[in-house]
C-alpha positions as CSV (number, residue, x, y, z in Angstrom):
1,M,-17.4,-76.2,27.6
2,I,-19.9,-73.2,28.0
3,E,-17.1,-70.8,28.3
4,R,-16.3,-71.3,24.6
5,Y,-19.4,-69.7,23.5
6,T,-20.2,-67.1,25.9
7,K,-19.3,-63.3,25.7
8,P,-16.0,-62.5,26.8
9,E,-17.3,-60.2,29.4
10,M,-19.2,-63.0,31.4
11,G,-16.0,-65.2,31.3
12,H,-13.9,-62.6,32.3
13,I,-16.0,-61.7,35.4
14,W,-15.6,-65.1,36.8
15,S,-11.8,-65.5,35.9
16,E,-9.5,-66.3,38.9
17,Y,-7.5,-63.3,38.1
18,N,-10.5,-60.8,38.0
19,E,-12.0,-62.3,41.2
20,W,-8.6,-61.6,43.0
21,D,-8.3,-58.1,41.2
22,T,-11.9,-57.3,42.5
23,M,-11.0,-58.2,46.0
24,K,-7.9,-56.0,45.6
25,Q,-10.2,-53.0,44.9
26,V,-12.1,-53.9,48.1
27,E,-8.8,-53.6,50.0
28,I,-7.6,-50.6,48.5
29,L,-10.9,-49.0,49.1
30,A,-11.0,-50.2,52.6
31,S,-7.5,-48.8,53.4
32,E,-8.7,-45.5,51.8
33,A,-11.5,-45.3,54.3
34,Q,-9.4,-46.2,57.3
35,A,-7.1,-43.3,56.2
36,E,-10.3,-41.0,56.3
37,L,-10.9,-42.1,59.7
38,G,-7.2,-41.5,60.7
39,N,-6.3,-45.3,61.4
40,V,-4.0,-45.4,58.3
41,P,-1.7,-42.8,57.3
42,K,-2.9,-41.1,54.1
43,E,0.6,-41.8,52.4
44,A,0.1,-45.4,53.2
45,A,-3.3,-45.6,51.8
46,K,-1.8,-43.7,48.5
47,E,1.0,-46.4,48.4
48,I,-1.3,-49.2,48.8
49,R,-3.4,-48.0,45.8
50,E,-0.3,-47.5,43.8
51,K,1.8,-50.8,44.8
52,A,-0.9,-53.4,45.5
53,K,-0.2,-56.0,43.0
54,F,-0.6,-59.8,43.0
55,S,0.0,-62.8,40.9
56,V,-2.2,-65.7,40.9
57,E,0.9,-68.2,41.0
58,R,2.2,-66.4,44.0
59,I,-1.1,-66.7,45.8
60,H,-1.3,-70.3,45.1
61,E,2.3,-70.7,46.3
62,I,1.5,-69.2,49.7
63,E,-2.0,-70.9,50.0
64,A,-0.2,-74.3,49.8
65,E,1.4,-73.5,53.2
66,T,-1.5,-71.5,54.9
67,H,-4.4,-73.5,53.4
68,H,-6.4,-70.1,53.3
69,D,-6.8,-68.3,50.1
70,I,-7.7,-65.0,51.4
71,A,-4.8,-64.9,53.9
72,A,-2.5,-65.8,50.9
73,F,-3.9,-63.2,49.0
74,V,-3.3,-60.5,51.7
75,S,0.3,-61.7,52.1
76,T,0.9,-61.3,48.3
77,L,-0.5,-57.8,48.3
78,S,1.5,-56.9,51.6
79,E,4.9,-58.2,50.2
80,N,4.4,-56.2,47.0
81,I,3.5,-53.0,48.8
82,G,6.4,-53.0,51.2
83,E,6.2,-51.0,54.6
84,S,2.7,-49.7,54.1
85,G,1.5,-53.3,53.3
86,K,1.0,-53.7,57.0
87,Y,-2.1,-51.6,56.8
88,V,-3.9,-53.8,54.3
89,H,-6.7,-55.7,55.5
90,L,-6.9,-53.7,58.7
91,G,-9.9,-54.8,60.9
92,L,-11.2,-56.8,58.2
93,T,-12.2,-60.4,58.2
94,S,-11.9,-62.5,55.0
95,T,-15.6,-62.7,54.2
96,D,-15.8,-58.9,54.4
97,V,-13.7,-58.9,51.3
98,K,-14.9,-62.0,49.5
99,D,-18.7,-61.2,49.9
100,T,-18.3,-57.5,49.0
101,A,-16.3,-58.5,45.9
102,L,-18.9,-61.2,45.0
103,G,-21.6,-58.6,45.4
104,Y,-20.0,-56.4,42.8
105,M,-19.2,-59.3,40.4
106,L,-22.9,-60.3,40.5
107,K,-23.9,-56.9,39.8
108,Q,-21.8,-57.0,36.7
109,A,-23.1,-60.3,35.7
110,S,-26.7,-59.1,36.0
111,E,-26.0,-56.2,33.8
112,I,-24.8,-58.5,31.0
113,L,-27.9,-60.7,31.6
114,I,-30.3,-57.8,31.3
115,K,-28.8,-56.7,28.1
116,D,-29.1,-60.2,26.9
117,L,-32.8,-60.4,27.8
118,E,-33.6,-56.9,26.2
119,A,-31.9,-58.1,23.0
120,F,-34.0,-61.3,23.1
121,R,-37.2,-59.1,23.8
122,D,-36.5,-57.0,20.7
123,V,-36.1,-60.0,18.5
124,L,-39.3,-61.4,19.7
125,R,-41.3,-58.1,19.1
126,R,-40.0,-58.0,15.5
127,R,-41.0,-61.6,14.8
128,A,-44.2,-61.4,16.7
129,V,-45.3,-58.6,14.4
130,E,-44.1,-60.5,11.3
131,F,-46.6,-63.3,12.0
132,K,-49.1,-61.1,13.8
133,Y,-52.0,-62.5,11.4
134,T,-50.5,-65.8,10.4
135,P,-53.1,-68.4,11.6
136,C,-52.0,-71.6,13.2
137,I,-53.8,-74.1,15.5
138,G,-53.7,-73.7,19.2
139,R,-53.3,-77.1,21.1
140,T,-54.4,-77.9,24.7
141,H,-53.4,-81.3,26.0
142,G,-51.5,-81.6,22.9
143,I,-54.8,-81.8,20.9
144,H,-56.1,-79.4,18.5
145,A,-58.2,-76.7,20.2
146,E,-59.1,-73.3,18.6
147,A,-57.1,-71.2,16.1
148,T,-54.6,-68.6,17.2
149,T,-51.8,-66.9,15.3
150,F,-48.1,-67.7,15.4
151,G,-47.6,-64.0,16.2
152,L,-49.8,-64.3,19.4
153,K,-47.7,-67.3,20.3
154,L,-44.6,-65.1,20.1
155,C,-46.2,-62.3,21.8
156,N,-47.0,-64.5,24.8
157,W,-43.4,-65.4,24.9
158,L,-42.4,-61.6,24.7
159,A,-44.8,-60.8,27.8
160,E,-42.9,-63.5,29.6
161,V,-39.6,-62.2,28.7
162,E,-40.6,-58.8,29.8
163,R,-41.4,-60.2,33.2
164,D,-38.1,-62.0,33.1
165,I,-36.4,-58.6,32.7
166,E,-38.2,-57.2,35.7
167,R,-37.3,-60.2,37.7
168,M,-33.7,-59.7,36.8
169,K,-33.6,-56.2,37.6
170,R,-35.1,-57.0,41.1
171,A,-32.6,-59.9,41.5
172,K,-29.8,-57.4,40.7
173,E,-30.8,-55.1,43.5
174,T,-31.2,-57.9,45.9
175,I,-27.6,-59.3,45.3
176,S,-25.7,-56.0,44.6
177,V,-24.7,-55.6,48.2
178,G,-21.6,-55.8,50.3
179,K,-20.7,-56.0,53.9
180,I,-17.7,-55.1,56.0
181,S,-19.0,-55.6,59.6
182,G,-16.4,-57.9,61.0
183,A,-16.2,-61.4,62.2
184,V,-19.9,-61.6,63.6
185,G,-21.5,-58.5,62.0
186,T,-21.1,-56.2,65.0
187,Y,-18.3,-53.9,63.6
188,A,-16.3,-54.6,66.6
189,D,-12.9,-54.2,64.7
190,V,-14.0,-51.8,61.8
191,D,-15.9,-48.6,61.7
192,P,-19.3,-48.7,59.7
193,F,-17.8,-45.8,57.7
194,V,-15.5,-48.3,56.0
195,E,-18.4,-50.3,54.8
196,K,-20.1,-47.4,53.6
197,Y,-17.1,-45.9,51.7
198,V,-16.2,-49.1,50.0
199,C,-19.8,-49.9,49.0
200,E,-20.3,-46.3,47.6
201,H,-17.3,-46.4,45.4
202,L,-18.2,-49.9,44.0
203,G,-21.8,-48.8,43.3
204,I,-23.3,-51.3,45.6
205,A,-25.4,-51.0,48.7
206,P,-24.2,-51.8,52.1
207,S,-26.1,-54.5,53.8
208,P,-28.2,-53.0,56.8
209,I,-27.2,-55.9,58.9
210,S,-25.0,-59.0,58.3
211,S,-23.4,-61.8,60.3
212,Q,-19.9,-62.7,59.3
213,T,-21.7,-63.2,55.8
214,L,-24.3,-61.7,53.8
215,Q,-27.3,-63.8,54.3
216,R,-27.6,-66.5,51.7
217,D,-31.3,-65.9,51.1
218,R,-30.1,-63.1,48.7
219,H,-28.0,-65.6,46.7
220,A,-30.8,-68.2,46.6
221,E,-33.3,-65.5,45.3
222,Y,-30.8,-64.7,42.6
223,I,-30.1,-68.1,41.3
224,T,-33.7,-69.0,41.6
225,T,-34.4,-66.0,39.3
226,L,-31.9,-67.3,36.8
227,A,-33.6,-70.7,37.0
228,V,-37.0,-69.1,36.1
229,I,-35.6,-67.4,33.1
230,A,-33.9,-70.5,32.0
231,S,-37.2,-72.1,32.4
232,S,-38.8,-69.7,30.0
233,I,-36.2,-70.6,27.4
234,D,-36.9,-74.3,28.1
235,K,-40.6,-73.7,27.5
236,F,-40.0,-71.8,24.3
237,A,-37.6,-74.4,23.2
238,T,-39.9,-77.3,23.8
239,E,-42.5,-75.8,21.7
240,I,-40.3,-75.3,18.8
241,R,-39.1,-78.9,19.3
242,H,-42.8,-79.9,19.0
243,L,-43.3,-77.8,15.9
244,Q,-40.2,-79.2,14.2
245,R,-41.4,-82.8,14.4
246,T,-41.8,-84.4,11.0
247,E,-45.6,-84.9,11.4
248,V,-46.0,-81.2,12.2
249,R,-43.1,-79.1,10.7
250,E,-44.9,-75.7,11.2
251,A,-41.4,-74.1,12.3
252,E,-38.0,-75.2,12.6
253,E,-34.6,-74.1,13.7
254,Y,-32.4,-72.7,10.9
255,F,-30.5,-75.4,9.1
256,S,-27.2,-74.1,7.4
257,P,-26.4,-75.5,3.9
258,K,-23.4,-77.5,5.1
259,Q,-25.1,-78.6,8.4
260,K,-25.4,-82.3,9.2
261,G,-28.1,-83.8,11.2
262,S,-26.7,-87.3,11.6
263,S,-23.7,-89.3,10.9
264,I,-25.7,-92.1,9.3
265,M,-28.9,-90.5,8.1
266,P,-28.4,-87.5,5.6
267,H,-31.9,-86.6,5.4
268,K,-32.1,-85.5,9.3
269,R,-32.9,-81.9,10.3
270,N,-33.0,-82.1,14.3
271,P,-33.7,-79.4,16.8
272,I,-30.3,-79.7,18.6
273,T,-30.1,-76.2,19.7
274,C,-33.4,-76.3,21.1
275,E,-32.7,-79.4,23.0
276,R,-29.5,-78.0,24.3
277,M,-31.5,-75.2,25.9
278,C,-33.7,-77.6,27.5
279,G,-30.7,-79.5,29.1
280,L,-29.0,-76.3,30.3
281,A,-32.1,-75.2,32.0
282,R,-32.2,-78.5,34.0
283,V,-28.6,-77.6,35.2
284,I,-29.6,-74.1,36.3
285,R,-32.6,-75.3,38.1
286,G,-30.4,-77.8,39.8
287,N,-28.1,-75.1,40.9
288,A,-31.1,-73.3,42.2
289,Q,-31.8,-76.2,44.6
290,A,-28.1,-76.1,45.7
291,A,-28.5,-72.2,46.4
292,L,-31.5,-73.0,48.6
293,E,-29.5,-75.5,50.5
294,D,-27.0,-72.8,51.2
295,V,-29.4,-70.4,53.1
296,A,-29.1,-72.5,56.3
297,L,-25.6,-71.9,57.8
298,W,-24.6,-72.6,61.3
299,H,-24.9,-69.6,63.6
300,E,-23.1,-66.4,62.5
301,R,-21.2,-68.4,59.6
302,D,-19.9,-71.7,58.4
303,I,-18.2,-72.4,55.3
304,S,-20.4,-75.0,53.6
305,H,-21.8,-72.5,51.2
306,S,-18.5,-71.5,49.9
307,S,-17.7,-74.6,47.8
308,V,-21.2,-74.6,46.3
309,E,-21.1,-71.2,45.2
310,R,-17.7,-71.5,43.5
311,I,-19.6,-73.7,41.1
312,I,-23.1,-72.5,40.7
313,L,-22.7,-68.8,40.6
314,P,-20.2,-68.7,37.6
315,D,-21.9,-71.8,36.0
316,S,-25.4,-70.4,36.2
317,T,-24.6,-66.9,35.0
318,I,-22.4,-68.1,32.2
319,A,-24.8,-70.9,31.1
320,L,-27.8,-68.3,31.2
321,D,-25.7,-65.7,29.2
322,Y,-25.0,-68.5,26.6
323,M,-28.5,-69.6,26.4
324,L,-30.0,-66.2,26.0
325,Q,-27.5,-65.3,23.2
326,T,-28.0,-68.6,21.6
327,F,-31.9,-68.7,21.7
328,T,-32.1,-65.2,20.6
329,R,-30.3,-66.4,17.4
330,V,-32.7,-69.3,17.1
331,I,-35.6,-67.1,17.1
332,D,-34.0,-64.4,15.0
333,R,-33.5,-67.2,12.1
334,L,-36.3,-69.5,12.9
335,L,-38.0,-70.9,9.8
336,V,-41.8,-70.5,9.9
337,Y,-44.1,-72.3,7.4
338,P,-47.4,-70.6,7.1
339,D,-48.9,-72.9,4.5
340,K,-48.2,-75.9,6.9
341,M,-49.7,-74.1,9.8
342,M,-53.0,-73.6,7.8
343,K,-53.0,-77.3,6.6
344,D,-52.7,-78.4,10.2
345,L,-55.3,-76.1,11.2
346,N,-57.8,-77.8,8.8
347,L,-56.5,-81.2,9.7
348,T,-59.6,-82.2,11.6
349,G,-62.1,-81.1,8.9
350,G,-63.4,-78.1,10.7
351,L,-63.7,-79.7,14.2
352,I,-61.9,-76.5,15.7
353,Y,-65.2,-74.6,14.9
354,S,-67.3,-76.4,17.3
355,P,-67.2,-73.4,20.0
356,I,-68.5,-71.1,17.4
357,L,-71.2,-73.6,16.5
358,L,-72.1,-74.1,20.1
359,N,-72.3,-70.4,20.8
360,T,-74.4,-69.4,17.9
361,L,-76.8,-72.3,18.8
362,V,-77.2,-70.7,22.3
363,E,-77.6,-67.1,21.0
364,K,-80.5,-68.4,18.7
365,G,-82.4,-70.0,21.8
366,A,-81.0,-73.6,22.2
367,V,-80.4,-74.8,25.6
368,R,-76.7,-74.9,26.0
369,E,-76.4,-78.5,27.5
370,Q,-78.5,-79.9,24.6
371,A,-76.6,-77.8,21.9
372,Y,-73.4,-79.0,23.4
373,R,-74.5,-82.6,23.0
374,W,-75.7,-82.1,19.2
375,V,-72.4,-80.5,18.2
376,Q,-70.5,-83.3,20.1
377,R,-72.2,-86.2,18.4
378,N,-71.4,-84.8,15.1
379,A,-67.8,-84.1,16.2
380,M,-67.3,-87.7,17.3
381,K,-68.4,-89.1,14.0
382,R,-65.6,-87.2,12.5
383,W,-63.1,-88.3,15.1
384,L,-64.1,-92.1,15.2
385,E,-65.5,-92.7,11.9
386,G,-63.9,-90.1,9.6
387,E,-67.4,-88.7,8.5
388,D,-67.6,-85.2,7.2
389,F,-68.2,-82.8,10.1
390,L,-70.0,-80.1,8.0
391,T,-72.1,-82.3,6.0
392,N,-73.4,-84.1,9.1
393,L,-74.0,-80.8,10.9
394,K,-76.4,-79.8,8.0
395,K,-78.2,-83.1,8.2
396,D,-78.8,-82.8,12.1
397,E,-82.3,-82.2,12.7
398,D,-82.0,-80.6,16.1
399,I,-79.5,-78.2,14.9
400,A,-81.7,-77.2,11.7
401,R,-84.5,-76.2,14.1
402,Y,-82.2,-73.3,15.1
403,M,-79.7,-72.7,12.2
404,T,-79.8,-72.8,8.4
405,N,-77.0,-74.4,6.3
406,E,-75.8,-71.1,5.4
407,E,-75.4,-70.0,8.9
408,V,-73.8,-73.3,9.8
409,E,-71.2,-72.8,7.0
410,A,-70.5,-69.2,8.2
411,C,-69.2,-70.8,11.5
412,F,-66.4,-72.3,9.5
413,D,-64.3,-69.2,9.3
414,V,-61.0,-68.7,11.1
415,K,-61.4,-65.1,11.3
416,K,-64.0,-65.3,13.6
417,M,-61.5,-66.7,16.2
418,L,-59.0,-64.0,15.6
419,G,-61.0,-60.8,15.8
420,H,-59.0,-59.6,18.8
421,V,-55.5,-59.9,17.7
422,D,-55.0,-56.2,17.3
423,T,-56.4,-55.5,20.8
424,I,-53.7,-58.0,22.4
425,F,-50.8,-56.6,20.3
426,A,-51.9,-53.1,21.3
427,R,-51.2,-54.1,24.9
428,F,-47.6,-54.3,23.9
429,G,-47.4,-51.1,21.9
430,L,-47.3,-53.4,18.7
């Protein structure tokens, strides 16, 4: 289902044909390296490059007999090459080819995800500046706290995405490796030069040591990085889902003129895309758990990880590619309602200015613990009995010993909470 929406490049990387074609490149390069060493005639290596062909159907046909996919692949290449086909796969074990091709494919997938993240970052930067000075209520524990700005909220997301970009770059380096070191990693049947030659031509690094496989802590780190990034999107989408609630409606997903929110309720405007983001994040986090389970393989290799990776690696990269593209559009077209933000900011009748009152009282000589109780008792009358907070503060005899009515009123100014917005934005070059 996801593949319908994703960029063609990501879907292509994980197509069965491309996987075999990538392994074909590994086999060709390995033959050329063997020719450099004098183990394969150079004309044979040239013929392998020119004639190495396969069809997925033929691989499946041979695999039905051999029950070994890589062996079937090698047989398909050899029969199309002819006499020189006997040199294909010389000194290699199946995982040499499979893991090296996989490292190259994951490098390609990473480059797409990094571009996605950078595009997302750019949209966040633009919209953060757009709402830099737009006041809105900050919430802690779901309860009104102090004022912030919607731009600061987006800037906070921007900072996280910038960290995600760095995480993704590190994960790319970790996973962009290959190995051609033989059945248990000792190079018993293949010279280390072959590994170096193949990896250099693919633009990946040779692993300094391996068993029959690349160690799966690399893949676990990679998938957990994708899970962290998906969780960032989950976090942002959850915030929008709250802001779109009927009682709040400070922001909402774009709703097209012909869109329908319900088959029975024509009035509905639902945050369906954000909900989809939250759901897909759960899938990728679940895949990360499976990747962690793959780290512990028996001795120099078993095959328990293989079936898992055939699912979690394509699914996780494709899903995250889709999530990043889709949520970038959500932020790009997000409908924002500053008037409602201001209305909600004032919903508690000025209770959010209690910290300013407290600090002012202390600055004027009041004992902090006493001042806290004075402000709190007036705040509770607003919470529990609906009395006017400002009026009661002006009537409070304890407060009056330190502050005039004019000084109390001056505390009810949202700008006093937002004096360092420029300082924060400047840290991001905005």
